[in-house]
C-alpha positions as CSV (number, residue, x, y, z in Angstrom):
1,M,-7.0,-1.9,24.9
2,Y,-6.4,1.8,24.2
3,G,-4.4,4.3,26.1
4,L,-7.6,6.3,27.0
5,I,-8.5,3.5,29.5
6,H,-5.2,3.9,31.2
7,R,-5.7,7.6,31.4
8,A,-9.2,7.0,32.9
9,M,-7.6,4.5,35.4
10,R,-5.1,7.2,36.4
11,A,-7.8,9.8,36.9
12,M,-9.9,7.5,38.9
13,V,-7.0,6.5,41.3
14,T,-5.8,10.1,41.7
15,E,-9.3,11.5,42.4
16,T,-9.8,8.8,44.9
17,L,-6.3,8.2,46.5
18,G,-4.2,11.0,45.2
19,D,-1.3,11.6,42.9
20,Q,1.1,9.6,45.0
21,A,-1.0,6.4,44.8
22,W,-0.8,6.5,41.0
23,Q,3.0,7.1,41.0
24,T,3.3,4.1,43.3
25,I,1.3,2.0,40.7
26,E,3.3,3.2,37.8
27,T,6.7,2.5,39.6
28,G,5.3,-0.9,40.7
29,Q,4.2,-1.8,37.2
30,G,7.3,-0.4,35.6
31,I,5.3,1.9,33.3
32,G,5.3,5.8,32.5
33,P,3.5,8.3,30.6
34,G,4.1,6.2,27.4
35,E,1.5,3.9,28.4
36,L,-1.1,6.5,28.7
37,I,-1.2,7.7,25.0
38,S,-4.9,8.1,24.4
39,L,-5.0,6.7,20.8
40,S,-2.6,4.0,21.2
41,I,-3.4,0.3,21.5
42,Y,-1.9,-1.6,24.3
43,D,-1.9,-5.4,25.1
44,D,-4.8,-6.4,27.2
45,A,-2.3,-8.1,29.6
46,L,-0.9,-4.6,30.6
47,T,-4.3,-3.2,31.1
48,M,-5.3,-6.0,33.3
49,Q,-2.1,-5.8,35.1
50,L,-2.8,-2.0,35.9
51,M,-6.3,-2.9,36.8
52,A,-5.0,-5.5,39.4
53,A,-2.7,-3.0,40.8
54,V,-5.6,-0.4,41.0
55,S,-7.6,-3.0,42.7
56,E,-5.1,-3.6,45.2
57,A,-4.6,0.1,46.0
58,L,-8.3,0.6,46.3
59,Q,-8.3,-2.5,48.6
60,L,-11.2,-3.9,46.4
61,T,-11.7,-7.2,44.6
62,M,-11.0,-7.3,40.9
63,E,-14.6,-7.7,40.3
64,Q,-15.5,-4.6,42.3
65,T,-12.8,-2.5,40.8
66,L,-13.9,-3.4,37.2
67,R,-17.5,-2.4,38.1
68,R,-16.4,0.7,39.8
69,F,-14.2,1.6,36.7
70,G,-17.0,0.9,34.3
71,A,-19.2,3.5,36.0
72,Y,-16.2,5.8,36.3
73,W,-15.5,5.4,32.6
74,I,-18.9,6.9,31.7
75,A,-18.4,10.0,33.9
76,F,-14.8,10.2,32.4
77,V,-15.8,10.1,28.8
78,S,-18.9,12.3,29.4
79,K,-16.8,15.4,30.0
80,G,-14.2,17.3,28.2
81,A,-13.2,16.3,24.7
82,Y,-15.1,13.2,24.6
83,S,-18.6,14.6,25.8
84,A,-19.5,15.4,22.1
85,I,-19.2,11.7,21.2
86,V,-21.3,10.6,24.0
87,N,-24.0,13.3,23.2
88,F,-23.9,12.4,19.6
89,T,-24.4,8.7,20.5
90,G,-27.7,9.3,22.3
91,R,-29.6,11.8,24.4
92,D,-31.4,9.2,26.4
93,L,-30.6,5.9,27.7
94,P,-32.5,3.7,25.1
95,T,-31.1,5.7,22.2
96,L,-27.3,5.6,23.5
97,L,-27.8,1.9,24.0
98,R,-29.1,1.4,20.4
99,N,-26.2,3.4,19.0
100,L,-23.3,1.9,20.9
101,N,-22.2,-0.3,18.0
102,R,-22.2,2.7,15.8
103,M,-20.1,4.6,18.1
104,H,-17.6,1.6,18.5
105,Q,-17.4,1.4,14.7
106,T,-16.3,5.0,14.7
107,V,-13.6,4.1,17.2
108,R,-12.6,1.2,14.9
109,A,-12.3,3.4,11.9
110,T,-9.8,5.5,13.9
111,M,-8.0,2.6,15.4
112,P,-8.6,-0.5,13.1
113,E,-6.7,-2.9,15.6
114,A,-9.1,-1.9,18.4
115,L,-11.1,-4.9,19.7
116,V,-14.4,-3.4,20.4
117,P,-17.4,-4.9,21.9
118,S,-20.9,-5.2,20.6
119,F,-24.2,-4.2,22.2
120,T,-27.5,-5.2,21.0
121,V,-30.9,-4.0,22.6
122,V,-32.8,-7.3,22.7
123,T,-36.1,-6.0,24.3
124,E,-37.1,-2.6,25.3
125,F,-40.3,-1.6,27.3
126,K,-40.9,1.7,29.2
127,G,-38.3,1.6,32.2
128,R,-36.7,-1.8,31.1
129,I,-34.1,-2.6,28.5
130,C,-32.5,-6.0,27.9
131,V,-29.1,-5.7,26.4
132,E,-26.7,-8.4,25.0
133,Y,-23.1,-7.9,25.2
134,R,-20.6,-9.6,23.0
135,S,-16.8,-9.4,23.1
136,T,-13.8,-11.5,22.2
137,R,-12.4,-10.4,25.6
138,T,-13.3,-12.4,28.7
139,G,-13.6,-11.3,32.3
140,L,-15.1,-7.9,31.7
141,E,-18.5,-8.5,32.6
142,P,-18.3,-6.6,35.9
143,M,-17.1,-3.6,34.0
144,V,-20.1,-3.8,31.6
145,I,-22.5,-3.7,34.7
146,G,-20.6,-0.7,35.9
147,L,-20.9,1.0,32.5
148,L,-24.5,0.4,32.4
149,E,-24.9,1.7,35.9
150,G,-22.9,4.8,34.9
151,L,-25.2,5.4,31.9
152,I,-28.2,5.2,34.3
153,R,-26.6,7.9,36.3
154,H,-25.4,9.9,33.4
155,F,-28.9,10.5,32.3
156,G,-30.2,11.4,35.7
157,L,-32.1,8.2,36.2
158,T,-32.4,5.7,39.0
159,G,-32.1,2.0,38.4
160,Q,-30.3,-1.2,38.5
161,V,-28.5,-3.6,36.3
162,K,-29.1,-7.3,36.8
163,P,-27.1,-10.0,34.9
164,G,-29.1,-12.4,33.0
165,Y,-28.3,-15.1,30.4
166,A,-24.6,-15.8,29.9
167,S,-22.7,-18.0,27.7
168,S,-19.2,-18.1,26.3
169,E,-20.4,-15.9,23.4
170,A,-22.7,-13.5,25.1
171,S,-24.0,-12.0,28.2
172,Q,-27.4,-10.3,28.8
173,Y,-28.2,-7.6,31.3
174,L,-31.6,-6.3,32.4
175,I,-31.6,-2.7,33.1
176,T,-34.7,-1.3,34.9
177,Y,-34.8,2.6,35.4
178,S,-37.0,5.5,36.1
179,D,-36.6,9.3,36.4
180,A,-34.8,10.3,39.6
């Protein structure tokens, strides 16, 4: 994964537990600022190792941590330098979901070695969207639920995300939402 993920992990931990908690994770994992370079690609094993340490620090299961991080990720990239990308991708939930692949292709143009997921809107009705997620990575489904929950909040909506059909190749999620 790319270093921006690591930077967001650090921000989540420091906002929740303080700077010392992140320093303890860095020391325990034998990493430093070199693993936090936003546009660098890092082995997924390092990212998952860091996520496991974050999970331990937060005293949550890995699934809970991934879900929490997914929601946090949306808030993280929605502010600062990355807000323009999020806003450009879509000004409402359905539009953003339909444009996620375009945004990920832009990331891939900048970082050709990045392994980006694919999101497809399967069905869409007022207040309900079924999204299919595909990735060569496994085990990130809780993070996807968190991402989708984070998007609901980002757009000032209320709602929920329910996992649906899942196979080794794809997972579907039903998003129900309404104005807050």
